[in-house]
Backbone bond lengths (Angstrom), bond angles and torsions (degrees), N, CA, C in turn:
res aa  C-N    CA-C-N  psi(-1)  N-CA   C-N-CA  omega(-1)  CA-C   N-CA-C  phi
1 M - - - 1.467 - - 1.476 109.23 -
2 V 1.346 117.45 -48.19 1.461 122.23 -179.49 1.579 108.96 -59.69
3 A 1.339 112.84 -44.79 1.475 117.17 178.74 1.519 112.14 -57.80
4 S 1.329 116.70 -42.37 1.478 122.44 -178.78 1.568 108.65 -61.41
5 V 1.329 114.58 -46.39 1.487 117.60 179.85 1.465 111.89 -62.54
6 T 1.290 115.41 -42.07 1.474 121.18 -179.06 1.603 111.12 -61.21
7 L 1.335 111.98 -41.64 1.443 118.33 178.02 1.503 112.65 -64.34
8 I 1.372 116.25 -41.81 1.491 121.51 177.25 1.501 110.03 -60.79
9 I 1.319 117.60 -45.38 1.473 122.95 179.82 1.540 109.77 -61.04
10 Q 1.347 117.12 -44.10 1.449 118.32 -178.48 1.532 112.38 -65.99
11 I 1.350 115.28 -40.43 1.519 118.49 175.90 1.539 109.75 -62.85
12 S 1.297 117.83 -41.79 1.517 120.39 -179.52 1.483 110.04 -61.98
13 L 1.388 116.35 -43.77 1.452 120.20 -179.67 1.546 110.83 -63.67
14 L 1.368 114.37 -41.16 1.439 116.13 177.68 1.530 113.82 -59.53
15 C 1.378 113.29 -46.76 1.460 118.24 176.59 1.556 114.00 -57.41
16 L 1.330 113.02 -40.90 1.463 117.69 178.38 1.519 110.48 -66.43
17 F 1.348 116.57 -41.86 1.455 120.34 -179.67 1.518 110.96 -57.05
18 R 1.413 115.51 -42.23 1.419 119.90 -179.18 1.495 112.29 -66.57
19 L 1.355 114.82 -39.09 1.488 116.31 176.60 1.521 111.68 -65.22
20 M 1.298 117.37 -35.45 1.444 121.29 -176.15 1.551 110.65 -70.37
21 N 1.329 117.44 -15.83 1.453 122.11 -177.07 1.545 112.40 -104.13
22 I 1.256 116.50 15.27 1.508 121.21 178.63 1.532 108.67 -62.96
23 T 1.331 117.23 -45.21 1.445 122.52 -176.58 1.518 112.06 -129.14
24 N 1.304 118.30 87.30 1.427 122.94 174.46 1.563 112.85 54.51
25 G 1.309 115.15 42.81 1.458 119.10 176.00 1.472 118.45 82.67
26 Q 1.321 114.03 8.56 1.511 115.64 -178.48 1.556 104.69 -137.25
27 Y 1.374 114.57 130.37 1.451 118.69 172.53 1.524 111.05 -71.96
28 R 1.254 119.40 127.14 1.443 120.66 -169.10 1.533 108.86 -138.99
29 V 1.354 120.10 137.57 1.444 120.22 179.43 1.530 107.12 -125.02
30 M 1.356 113.67 162.84 1.453 119.89 -172.56 1.526 110.51 -92.04
31 Q 1.368 123.36 14.78 1.394 127.90 -168.47 1.515 113.33 -33.29
32 G 1.292 115.78 133.55 1.470 121.16 -176.05 1.462 108.92 179.56
33 F 1.383 116.26 -150.27 1.445 121.27 -178.69 1.559 107.37 -112.90
34 Q 1.295 116.45 152.40 1.447 120.89 179.46 1.496 109.40 -77.96
35 V 1.360 114.71 143.73 1.473 122.20 179.64 1.491 108.78 -134.56
36 G 1.314 115.23 163.10 1.483 122.50 -179.15 1.543 107.58 -117.06
37 I 1.302 117.10 168.44 1.439 122.17 177.48 1.560 111.81 -63.60
38 S 1.299 117.91 -25.42 1.484 122.85 -179.66 1.487 107.00 -67.44
39 E 1.314 124.00 -30.67 1.462 124.45 175.35 1.511 113.53 -79.87
40 L 1.313 115.80 -31.23 1.420 122.19 -175.25 1.561 111.56 -130.93
41 P 1.355 115.12 64.56 1.504 119.69 -171.92 1.511 113.58 -68.32
42 Y 1.315 118.01 -10.17 1.459 121.50 -178.46 1.541 111.99 -84.60
43 M 1.324 117.66 -10.67 1.450 122.00 -172.48 1.554 113.49 -82.07
44 A 1.387 111.35 130.95 1.440 117.54 179.70 1.508 111.95 -127.37
45 S 1.264 117.69 161.76 1.477 121.12 173.28 1.544 111.60 -119.61
46 L 1.341 115.11 145.63 1.485 121.44 177.59 1.522 105.20 -104.61
47 R 1.319 117.20 133.32 1.373 122.15 -171.56 1.600 111.82 -136.65
48 I 1.308 116.53 141.83 1.442 120.59 -179.92 1.556 107.64 -78.86
49 K 1.259 117.12 122.06 1.507 123.75 -171.28 1.517 112.74 -57.75
50 G 1.303 115.18 -44.04 1.473 119.99 -175.64 1.576 111.33 -62.84
51 L 1.358 116.37 -40.59 1.411 119.27 179.91 1.511 113.47 -71.18
52 E 1.382 115.78 -32.66 1.456 119.00 177.92 1.518 112.31 -69.55
53 H 1.325 114.98 -34.81 1.436 118.76 -176.68 1.497 116.16 -84.72
54 N 1.394 115.88 -31.32 1.420 124.69 -173.33 1.521 113.09 -99.81
55 S 1.276 117.53 -22.76 1.527 120.04 -179.56 1.497 111.38 -108.33
56 R 1.313 116.59 -91.17 1.461 121.43 -177.71 1.567 109.81 -154.09
57 I 1.264 115.85 160.14 1.499 120.66 179.95 1.512 107.01 -62.27
58 G 1.313 115.44 130.24 1.501 120.46 179.40 1.507 111.42 96.26
59 A 1.350 119.51 -19.79 1.462 119.60 -174.14 1.513 112.35 -67.49
60 G 1.361 117.52 -18.67 1.415 118.64 -178.14 1.525 116.83 -93.66
61 M 1.302 117.28 1.17 1.383 124.67 -178.76 1.574 109.98 -57.11
62 F 1.348 115.69 129.48 1.481 119.02 176.24 1.509 116.65 -141.41
63 C 1.378 116.19 -14.82 1.497 119.74 178.52 1.493 109.98 -159.05
64 H 1.290 115.78 164.62 1.499 124.60 175.56 1.546 108.94 -101.73
65 A 1.333 114.49 159.19 1.462 121.70 171.99 1.509 106.87 -148.62
66 T 1.310 114.64 167.76 1.487 121.85 -174.80 1.562 109.40 -133.27
67 I 1.335 113.42 129.79 1.440 120.33 -179.77 1.551 110.15 -77.87
68 I 1.310 118.62 122.22 1.474 119.74 179.41 1.505 110.90 -110.35
69 R 1.274 117.33 -17.57 1.513 121.47 177.99 1.566 107.13 -172.57
70 N 1.270 114.16 177.57 1.434 119.44 -179.55 1.571 113.98 -58.96
71 R 1.258 115.65 120.63 1.481 124.29 -179.52 1.530 114.51 70.69
72 V 1.347 119.11 10.50 1.481 124.06 -176.38 1.464 109.55 -124.62
73 L 1.322 116.09 129.41 1.529 122.35 172.89 1.529 108.38 -132.68
74 L 1.294 113.45 150.59 1.484 121.54 170.71 1.514 110.81 -106.86
75 T 1.340 114.61 144.53 1.429 119.73 175.23 1.518 111.28 -152.92
76 S 1.254 120.16 -174.40 1.478 124.48 176.26 1.497 109.20 -82.30
77 A 1.317 116.99 144.91 1.470 120.68 177.29 1.549 110.36 -69.45
78 Y 1.375 115.90 -22.64 1.415 122.62 178.79 1.571 110.05 -62.48
79 C 1.332 116.18 -24.28 1.478 121.25 178.06 1.469 116.56 -79.31
80 I 1.385 118.63 -13.21 1.415 122.09 -174.67 1.538 106.89 -93.63
81 F 1.318 118.82 87.93 1.462 121.94 -174.45 1.499 112.85 -130.75
82 K 1.321 119.11 -5.83 1.453 122.41 -176.60 1.607 109.84 -125.11
83 N 1.262 117.03 174.30 1.495 121.08 175.46 1.508 107.62 -66.73
84 Q 1.270 116.45 139.15 1.517 121.15 -176.51 1.509 110.14 -62.45
85 D 1.391 116.78 -29.18 1.417 118.22 -178.66 1.530 114.19 -69.03
86 D 1.343 115.85 -15.86 1.447 122.43 179.61 1.537 114.65 -89.78
87 I 1.323 118.09 0.40 1.404 126.47 -169.08 1.569 112.39 -118.34
88 L 1.358 117.91 137.69 1.419 120.97 177.18 1.549 106.00 -120.94
89 V 1.354 113.84 152.29 1.472 121.93 174.36 1.534 105.03 -111.89
90 V 1.383 114.21 128.86 1.426 118.53 179.88 1.553 105.92 -117.77
91 V 1.343 116.69 131.18 1.428 120.24 178.83 1.565 109.10 -134.74
92 G 1.320 117.71 162.79 1.454 122.38 174.00 1.509 115.27 78.55
93 N 1.344 117.72 23.01 1.484 118.63 -179.54 1.439 113.20 -139.40
94 T 1.309 118.10 133.68 1.522 123.62 -179.00 1.493 111.52 -74.47
95 Y 1.374 114.64 -52.45 1.444 120.61 -173.12 1.504 113.07 -81.53
96 L 1.313 118.58 126.02 1.457 123.92 178.77 1.554 111.36 -60.25
97 K 1.344 110.72 -42.63 1.470 116.06 -174.32 1.524 115.22 -97.74
98 G 1.279 117.70 15.83 1.416 120.56 -176.28 1.506 111.52 -132.72
99 M 1.340 114.98 -179.68 1.523 121.99 -179.28 1.484 108.10 -127.27
100 S 1.329 117.11 160.29 1.468 123.59 175.61 1.528 107.50 -150.93
101 H 1.314 114.59 170.30 1.469 121.70 -177.77 1.538 112.34 -73.09
102 T 1.416 115.50 -16.51 1.409 119.47 177.39 1.501 113.34 -94.93
103 M 1.256 118.95 -8.02 1.507 123.29 -176.85 1.495 110.19 -72.58
104 K 1.376 111.13 136.75 1.453 118.45 178.30 1.550 108.04 -128.01
105 V 1.301 115.64 132.00 1.469 122.97 176.09 1.544 106.45 -107.18
106 L 1.348 114.94 122.09 1.458 120.50 -172.38 1.578 112.47 -120.48
107 E 1.252 115.43 140.97 1.422 123.14 173.17 1.498 108.40 -83.79
108 I 1.349 116.52 154.69 1.483 120.30 -178.86 1.553 107.73 -102.31
109 S 1.350 112.78 131.26 1.452 116.41 177.87 1.483 110.92 -92.49
110 D 1.290 119.17 -27.65 1.504 122.97 -179.20 1.520 107.59 -168.09
111 W 1.341 112.31 157.80 1.496 117.85 166.90 1.485 110.91 -146.73
112 R 1.276 117.83 157.64 1.412 123.63 179.95 1.585 109.54 -137.45
113 L 1.359 113.61 127.08 1.500 116.57 171.57 1.506 107.27 -109.20
114 H 1.286 115.66 154.06 1.468 122.28 -179.32 1.528 108.89 -54.32
115 G 1.351 116.07 134.06 1.451 121.91 -177.71 1.512 117.47 -64.49
116 L 1.362 115.29 -20.64 1.468 123.44 -179.12 1.521 113.78 -95.08
117 Y 1.376 115.14 -1.58 1.511 116.85 -178.45 1.496 113.23 -71.72
118 K 1.283 117.06 134.20 1.463 125.51 172.38 1.544 110.02 -109.81
119 Y 1.312 116.12 135.39 1.423 117.60 -172.89 1.553 111.90 -59.40
120 E 1.393 111.73 133.51 1.485 123.16 -176.55 1.523 112.73 68.64
121 G 1.360 116.85 8.98 1.449 116.22 176.95 1.539 109.35 -89.31
122 L 1.294 117.04 163.39 1.447 119.27 177.96 1.558 116.94 -87.76
123 P 1.307 117.43 -35.59 1.477 118.14 178.57 1.495 111.14 -70.72
124 Y 1.410 115.29 146.70 1.418 123.32 174.81 1.549 117.07 63.67
125 D 1.275 112.54 20.99 1.526 119.09 -176.12 1.480 109.04 -80.51
126 I 1.343 116.01 75.82 1.450 124.15 -178.83 1.506 109.88 -150.65
127 A 1.372 113.51 140.76 1.464 119.28 175.38 1.476 110.86 -150.08
128 M 1.328 115.97 158.23 1.473 124.66 -177.98 1.500 110.40 -119.70
129 I 1.316 113.63 136.09 1.437 120.87 176.42 1.569 111.29 -113.61
130 F 1.328 117.51 133.06 1.399 125.19 179.89 1.513 107.33 -113.97
131 T 1.346 118.11 123.72 1.494 118.06 -179.15 1.533 110.72 -96.82
132 E 1.378 112.62 153.57 1.426 121.34 177.68 1.532 114.89 -58.21
133 S 1.355 117.28 -46.94 1.476 121.57 -177.68 1.554 108.91 -108.97
134 D 1.311 112.72 169.56 1.467 121.13 -172.91 1.574 106.85 -70.82
135 I 1.366 111.18 149.21 1.477 120.29 170.17 1.590 104.18 -110.62
136 E 1.249 112.31 82.75 1.490 119.62 -175.31 1.569 108.40 -79.31
137 P 1.319 116.00 135.68 1.477 122.48 178.34 1.524 112.15 -56.41
138 V 1.299 116.52 130.71 1.422 121.17 171.51 1.567 107.80 -128.61
139 E 1.309 116.62 117.61 1.415 121.10 -172.54 1.566 112.22 -60.13
140 G 1.366 114.58 120.02 1.453 117.99 179.91 1.490 112.82 98.32
141 S 1.399 119.17 -4.83 1.471 117.31 -177.08 1.476 111.24 -148.39
142 V 1.322 123.83 -31.16 1.421 126.06 -178.88 1.514 110.24 -136.63
143 G 1.331 115.89 126.82 1.505 119.70 177.89 1.517 111.14 -161.22
144 Y 1.288 115.90 173.12 1.476 123.79 -176.62 1.526 109.63 -103.12
145 L 1.335 113.87 142.88 1.467 118.36 176.68 1.482 109.43 -103.55
146 P 1.325 121.14 125.11 1.446 122.32 -175.83 1.514 111.82 -76.17
147 L 1.324 117.14 140.77 1.481 123.75 178.81 1.493 109.58 -72.51
148 S 1.333 119.32 142.95 1.409 124.41 179.16 1.590 107.96 -81.00
149 K 1.290 118.17 142.94 1.432 122.36 176.44 1.509 109.15 -106.69
150 D 1.314 118.43 -5.83 1.464 123.30 -174.58 1.521 113.92 -105.20
151 A 1.308 116.18 150.30 1.429 119.94 173.60 1.529 110.51 -72.44
152 I 1.319 115.37 146.47 1.436 119.52 -176.66 1.534 108.65 -81.38
153 K 1.328 115.66 143.74 1.432 123.61 -179.97 1.522 111.52 -99.71
154 P 1.315 117.98 143.10 1.448 116.23 179.58 1.536 114.51 -63.32
155 N 1.330 114.94 152.70 1.498 119.58 -176.17 1.514 114.97 67.54
156 T 1.364 116.06 21.12 1.452 120.64 175.39 1.534 107.73 -80.89
157 H 1.349 112.67 135.74 1.478 117.64 173.81 1.515 108.85 -81.90
158 C 1.357 116.55 121.73 1.488 120.78 179.11 1.493 109.71 -127.11
159 L 1.345 114.35 152.81 1.444 118.51 -177.54 1.528 109.73 -104.37
160 L 1.318 113.58 136.58 1.495 121.21 170.40 1.531 110.01 -123.50
161 A 1.284 115.31 133.43 1.500 117.97 -174.80 1.565 106.49 -139.71
162 G 1.340 112.28 157.06 1.430 117.42 176.94 1.511 112.75 166.00
163 W 1.299 116.83 178.97 1.446 121.90 178.93 1.531 113.65 -90.52
164 G 1.325 115.96 19.92 1.380 122.47 178.76 1.499 113.83 -59.93
165 Q 1.294 117.38 163.16 1.484 123.28 -174.17 1.572 108.87 -56.24
166 S 1.316 112.32 135.00 1.453 116.79 -174.97 1.545 111.65 -130.59
167 N 1.375 119.19 -6.36 1.420 120.08 -176.07 1.524 108.02 -117.87
168 P 1.365 119.59 115.75 1.431 120.64 -177.43 1.515 115.42 -68.74
169 S 1.310 117.76 -6.12 1.498 121.20 -177.56 1.561 113.02 -96.39
170 T 1.324 115.84 7.27 1.473 117.98 -176.04 1.534 108.30 -136.57
171 Q 1.313 115.24 154.49 1.435 124.10 178.00 1.537 111.59 -90.71
172 Q 1.324 115.88 -6.86 1.487 118.68 -177.60 1.533 109.60 -60.40
173 T 1.306 114.30 140.25 1.536 118.99 -177.40 1.505 108.21 -78.80
174 W 1.333 119.44 -33.25 1.454 120.13 -167.98 1.541 112.82 -115.07
175 S 1.313 113.78 147.47 1.463 121.09 173.38 1.525 110.10 -101.41
176 N 1.260 120.93 143.72 1.476 122.71 177.07 1.530 113.37 -64.90
177 I 1.285 115.52 -34.89 1.478 121.77 -179.12 1.500 109.13 -112.30
178 P 1.361 122.70 128.23 1.482 121.65 179.16 1.488 111.81 -62.36
179 H 1.342 112.90 148.93 1.436 120.42 174.62 1.557 108.84 -122.45
180 A 1.276 114.58 154.65 1.512 120.07 -179.99 1.500 110.38 -128.00
181 I 1.266 117.11 155.43 1.489 123.57 178.56 1.516 109.35 -146.60
182 W 1.309 115.57 152.08 1.444 121.04 177.49 1.549 105.91 -99.01
183 L 1.388 112.69 131.98 1.408 120.22 178.13 1.553 109.75 -122.53
184 R 1.350 114.27 151.68 1.478 120.19 175.33 1.536 110.84 -98.46
185 T 1.284 117.73 137.42 1.447 121.30 174.60 1.500 110.19 -82.67
186 V 1.365 115.53 149.87 1.455 121.59 176.07 1.528 106.46 -104.35
187 S 1.318 116.67 169.54 1.431 123.26 -176.41 1.573 107.59 -66.19
188 K 1.313 112.20 155.50 1.486 119.83 175.65 1.523 110.96 -57.99
189 L 1.376 116.49 -45.08 1.434 122.88 176.33 1.536 113.35 -53.09
190 D 1.340 115.50 -53.37 1.434 119.30 -178.55 1.547 110.98 -63.12
191 C 1.306 115.08 -38.33 1.482 119.27 -179.75 1.509 109.14 -61.69
192 H 1.357 115.55 -47.39 1.446 119.14 -174.75 1.554 109.49 -71.36
193 M 1.336 119.73 -33.71 1.483 121.01 177.11 1.473 109.97 -66.07
194 Y 1.313 121.41 -29.36 1.454 123.08 177.78 1.445 112.10 -81.34
195 T 1.251 118.78 -48.45 1.464 123.54 -174.72 1.544 116.52 -87.15
196 R 1.400 115.98 -27.97 1.411 123.36 -174.11 1.503 110.95 58.94
197 E 1.314 119.13 26.44 1.447 122.75 179.98 1.480 109.89 -131.54
198 P 1.364 118.26 145.12 1.515 121.27 174.09 1.536 111.64 -84.03
199 G 1.359 113.98 171.41 1.407 121.40 172.98 1.520 115.38 67.74
200 L 1.330 116.21 31.99 1.505 121.33 -178.97 1.545 109.11 -126.38
201 I 1.315 110.13 154.41 1.515 119.98 170.67 1.547 104.67 -119.52
202 C 1.323 115.48 131.13 1.430 121.38 175.21 1.502 112.79 -108.51
203 T 1.383 116.55 140.99 1.486 116.75 175.01 1.517 106.90 -127.70
204 K 1.279 111.60 155.90 1.501 121.47 179.67 1.499 111.96 -116.82
205 A 1.268 118.39 144.91 1.427 124.36 179.84 1.521 108.95 -144.51
206 K 1.307 115.23 166.81 1.417 121.32 174.16 1.500 109.43 -61.66
207 K 1.382 116.42 152.35 1.445 120.07 -176.16 1.541 112.15 -57.31
208 N 1.327 116.89 130.29 1.434 127.11 -179.84 1.491 114.17 64.44
209 I 1.304 115.36 22.27 1.490 120.74 172.94 1.506 108.09 -132.46
210 G 1.285 116.35 128.47 1.530 119.21 178.14 1.478 110.13 143.06
211 A 1.359 114.07 -151.56 1.477 121.73 178.57 1.557 112.61 -63.24
212 D 1.267 114.25 138.05 1.532 116.98 173.96 1.528 108.62 -123.20
213 F 1.279 116.53 177.43 1.473 121.01 177.98 1.467 112.60 -55.98
214 G 1.347 119.11 -36.76 1.407 121.16 178.23 1.532 120.51 -66.73
215 N 1.306 115.16 -2.04 1.478 120.37 176.82 1.472 115.62 -101.60
216 I 1.326 119.50 9.41 1.493 126.43 -178.55 1.509 106.44 -59.40
217 G 1.355 112.22 134.04 1.463 120.69 179.86 1.552 116.10 87.64
218 G 1.356 115.81 -8.78 1.434 119.65 176.50 1.524 112.79 -76.26
219 A 1.385 115.15 172.04 1.388 122.64 -171.02 1.566 110.22 -102.51
220 L 1.372 113.40 135.84 1.495 120.45 173.82 1.581 99.45 -94.91
221 V 1.336 115.85 118.89 1.438 120.42 -174.94 1.534 110.73 -117.31
222 C 1.282 114.30 119.69 1.439 121.26 177.88 1.509 110.08 -121.21
223 D 1.345 120.48 128.85 1.456 125.19 -172.67 1.461 111.64 45.99
224 Y 1.352 118.08 45.76 1.443 127.83 -179.96 1.535 112.93 49.89
225 K 1.336 117.38 41.95 1.415 126.33 173.09 1.554 108.76 -130.10
226 F 1.301 112.95 151.84 1.437 117.15 -177.77 1.553 110.69 -90.52
227 Y 1.357 111.69 108.85 1.457 117.79 -177.91 1.576 114.93 -100.87
228 G 1.275 118.72 -34.90 1.438 121.11 -174.94 1.494 113.06 -149.28
229 I 1.334 114.76 153.94 1.430 126.15 173.93 1.536 112.27 -103.32
230 S 1.278 117.02 122.72 1.493 121.37 -174.95 1.567 109.62 -60.86
231 S 1.352 112.37 124.73 1.422 118.87 -175.99 1.507 111.10 -111.92
232 Q 1.346 118.34 -101.08 1.417 118.82 -178.41 1.599 111.85 -119.19
233 V 1.352 114.25 158.11 1.459 118.61 176.85 1.482 107.52 -97.20
234 A 1.352 113.86 131.34 1.455 120.51 -178.99 1.510 110.60 -69.01
235 S 1.345 117.52 159.54 1.491 121.52 -171.26 1.531 112.07 -74.67
236 D 1.335 117.80 -10.73 1.498 117.02 179.92 1.558 108.34 -86.37
237 S 1.269 119.58 1.93 1.493 125.45 177.23 1.502 117.11 62.24
238 S 1.322 116.53 13.96 1.428 117.42 175.01 1.535 112.54 -129.68
239 L 1.347 118.62 -8.64 1.403 125.10 178.67 1.493 113.15 -110.93
240 A 1.305 119.99 129.14 1.413 122.58 178.94 1.507 107.75 -127.24
241 T 1.312 115.32 147.05 1.490 122.99 -178.37 1.511 111.04 -108.22
242 F 1.328 114.02 144.77 1.449 121.66 176.13 1.520 111.65 -132.80
243 T 1.302 118.31 135.66 1.482 120.79 174.73 1.562 106.53 -68.97
244 E 1.355 113.38 126.21 1.464 117.48 -178.17 1.527 110.59 -76.31
245 V 1.313 116.36 112.83 1.462 121.19 -177.08 1.533 111.85 -57.23
246 R 1.346 116.21 -39.54 1.438 119.94 -173.71 1.598 111.97 -64.98
247 A 1.254 114.93 -26.05 1.475 120.31 179.45 1.510 110.21 -70.94
248 Y 1.316 119.31 -21.23 1.441 122.18 -174.72 1.598 111.66 -115.72
249 S 1.339 115.41 21.85 1.442 120.56 -178.19 1.601 112.35 -56.46
250 K 1.384 113.30 -42.60 1.486 112.28 -177.38 1.491 109.77 -73.54
251 W 1.327 119.90 -32.85 1.453 120.69 174.40 1.512 113.68 -62.96
252 I 1.276 115.77 -38.28 1.487 123.01 177.43 1.520 109.23 -63.17
253 R 1.300 116.66 -50.81 1.453 118.28 -179.58 1.527 112.78 -64.56
254 A 1.308 115.39 -36.17 1.486 116.92 -179.26 1.559 111.42 -68.75
255 A 1.362 112.25 -37.11 1.486 116.23 179.71 1.541 110.18 -66.85
256 M 1.297 118.22 -38.51 1.474 121.61 175.62 1.452 110.31 -63.75
257 Y 1.368 116.80 -48.20 1.505 121.10 177.19 1.501 112.49 -51.97
258 L 1.304 115.89 -47.92 1.472 120.11 -176.91 1.559 111.14 -64.44
259 H 1.362 112.88 -43.29 1.492 118.84 -179.11 1.500 110.75 -60.99
260 F 1.305 115.47 -47.82 1.470 120.60 -173.76 1.546 113.27 -92.93
261 N 1.369 114.57 16.86 1.477 121.87 176.37 1.484 112.76 56.75
262 G 1.321 115.55 32.87 1.501 117.35 172.05 1.498 110.61 77.92
263 S 1.353 119.56 13.40 1.489 120.81 178.94 1.517 110.76 -70.50
264 R 1.285 116.93 165.12 1.348 121.43 179.18 1.541 113.66 -58.22
265 N 1.404 115.58 -35.23 1.411 121.47 -176.42 1.585 108.37 -65.84
266 G 1.383 115.84 -26.48 1.450 118.21 -177.00 1.449 115.84 -74.70
267 I 1.361 116.90 -19.41 1.475 120.20 -174.35 1.541 112.92 -120.72
268 M 1.325 112.32 9.60 1.540 114.17 -177.59 1.529 110.25 -69.28
269 A 1.356 115.55 161.54 1.432 120.95 -176.82 1.519 109.87 -65.50
270 L 1.366 114.24 147.81 1.391 122.07 177.42 1.496 111.51 -96.26
271 R 1.335 116.07 118.51 1.467 117.91 -173.68 1.551 108.77 -147.29
272 S 1.323 111.07 159.93 1.505 115.71 174.77 1.518 110.05 -80.58
273 I 1.351 114.17 153.05 1.525 118.41 176.50 1.489 108.51 -91.92
274 F 1.259 120.23 -4.40 1.433 122.02 -175.29 1.512 113.23 -96.82
275 S 1.316 116.81 134.89 1.452 120.76 -178.44 1.528 110.38 -91.84
276 Q 1.318 114.79 -18.99 1.479 120.43 -179.11 1.465 110.29 -125.85
277 R 1.304 119.58 142.33 1.469 125.08 176.17 1.516 107.61 -77.52
278 P 1.306 117.26 148.92 1.443 119.36 174.27 1.528 114.50 -59.71
279 L 1.260 115.46 139.10 1.510 120.44 -173.99 1.511 111.89 -57.55
280 I 1.331 119.72 -34.52 1.453 121.76 -179.36 1.521 111.73 -64.04
281 L 1.295 114.83 -34.16 1.502 118.40 -177.54 1.509 107.22 -75.05
282 A 1.291 117.14 -38.84 1.466 119.86 179.84 1.495 111.60 -64.35
283 I 1.343 116.81 -39.04 1.467 120.99 179.31 1.490 110.88 -71.06
284 S 1.359 115.65 -39.62 1.477 119.79 179.96 1.548 111.60 -65.47
285 I 1.343 114.55 -40.35 1.528 117.87 -178.62 1.553 106.46 -65.15
286 Y 1.351 115.99 -37.82 1.455 117.06 -176.40 1.608 109.76 -67.18
287 V 1.337 113.41 -41.18 1.448 118.50 179.36 1.504 110.99 -67.61
288 A 1.267 117.71 -43.16 1.465 122.21 -178.80 1.558 115.48 -64.17
289 T 1.294 113.79 -27.17 1.469 115.26 -175.22 1.521 110.95 -100.15
290 K 1.347 115.73 2.30 1.488 117.41 177.45 1.440 110.48 -77.98
């Protein structure tokens, strides 16, 4: 009897240990509020083609990406680890494991990651994805997120959303419905002192609440502008790092220019097609700033 109890305890501790090591030694969940693609039409998922075709819809999900203009998405360089022919881009759909009439599945024509990026490193963690077919705006499901031209201020409320893990009782990486959470930015000095690297934005959240490993490649959105790309979660489980999009604006434009052979479409201004922000974001900003 004692031996059985001891074995059960050991197994339980082993399971707990594995849970604690999902994100750099800390169990972390994305707790927040549910959102739909109509609130975040710029959000896309990257999926492994073989798993999507041979297993089930949503089984191939491995990273997030953000639509910034027709045929162009931004993501983390960490996500670029396979042959581009093996990857699909899915846009216009709320449910990870479902389909809808607004959902589009896109082949990749090319991608570029920053030449100075080193695998699992923080600096230069940025990549661009170019799709074979158009990503045409569809009101309420597909849209472009404008890049920020301004430096982020400390204590700014920013939104992070994705299909990252949201249930503390499961080991599954992905949630079927995307969740969003508000994070506060820390000062550039504090961020640099912690990371010792330039070109990053750091956010702080309550312990075990905030960005998780499953949100890599997603967008940090402040005032409905694209400020950062979700990178890695710090080991203290309350600090998350984001690649600062503004710091790579020249690289982004150069990559587009090269891809589109210097055509006018390759260097056109990046802007949102929406004249009004989604109501849920407006309400959340009001609540968060009270």
